[in-house]
N, C-alpha and C positions, 0 to 999 in steps of 0.2 A: 897632802900638803905640798905644799910646792915650797918649803924650809923646815926646819925643825922651829916649833915656838916652845915656851916652858909658859901654860897658862893653870895659874893658881893649884902651883904644885900638882900639875896635870902635862907632861913631855912629850911631846908631838913629832914624833923624826919626818922629816920629807920623803916622805909616797906612803905612810898613814892615806888607808882611807877615814874620812869624819861620815858622821851621818848629822844632819838636823833639825829635832824630830820637832816640828813646829806646834805637835800640840800642846806643848809645855810654855812655848810664849802665852798660854789663858793662864797660868803663875804668877804672871809678874810680880810680883806685888804694888813695885814701881808703876807699873800702868793701870793694873787691875784693883780696886777696894776689894778687902777681905777676900781674895783668891782663892779661897778654901772651900767659903761656902757657896752653899747653893741657897742663889737669890732669883728667886719667878722675876720677870719683867728686869734683869740687868740694862741699861742700856746698850754699855759697851760691846764693840763689837766681839766675836771669836776668830782669831788668830791660826785655829787649825783648820780653819773654810781657806784658805789662804787670804788673799787681797787683789784690788787693782782688775787686771785682764786675763790673771790667774787664777783666778776667782774660783772656788768649786761650783761647779753651772746646778749640784743636787745644795745647796747649802740650804734653800730657801726650805724644801722637800724635808730635809730631814730637824727641821728645828720650828717648821709646821709639825711634825711626825713626832717630837721630841716632848713642844707644849699638849700636844692634846692625851699624848698619855699618861702626862702628869697630873694633868689638868682633871682625867678623869677618875685616877687612881686616887686620885685626892678629892675628891671632892663631896664625897658619902662622910668624909671627914672620919675613915678607919683609919687613916697614914698619918701619923705623925711622926715630929723631928727625923725624918730620913734624912741617911749619910753614906760618907763610905766610912770604913772601919777601919778598911787595910786596903794599900794598891803596893800589888808586889813589884816590886824593881825588876827589869826587864824594858826588851826594847817589847813592839808590834808596830807592822804599819796600823792597824786598824786602829788601834789606842795602847790604853793597856793591855801589857798580857795579863791579868786578873787583876781583879778586885771584890771584894766584898761587901755588901751593904746592911749597913743596920736598920732597923723601922723599933717604930712600938705602933704596935697596933689596938684598940679599944673593939669596943664589942659595940655593934648598931643597938640601938632600943627599933624591933618593929613595930609598925605601923598597928 
């Protein structure tokens, strides 16, 4: 910080270091409809990959891999209601430091 600042009850002092965690921008309800819901085909662009000339070169690969993984694991109908059930507080450069997922599994009839 170049100067002291108070923001929403948080007091920052000159010289304090601040880290901006861009992945949290994806949960901004002012920009994303239902930010905590998994909505396949969502049209908004994720901000965690950056934007403009600073956009991550691997964004397309990551989104393609994630889409393929979800399509393959859910296409057989075995997974329903997949959701994040717990998100650990903390910071990790690679995303959430820890999270738990829940899902309803259904047995498939054999052919």
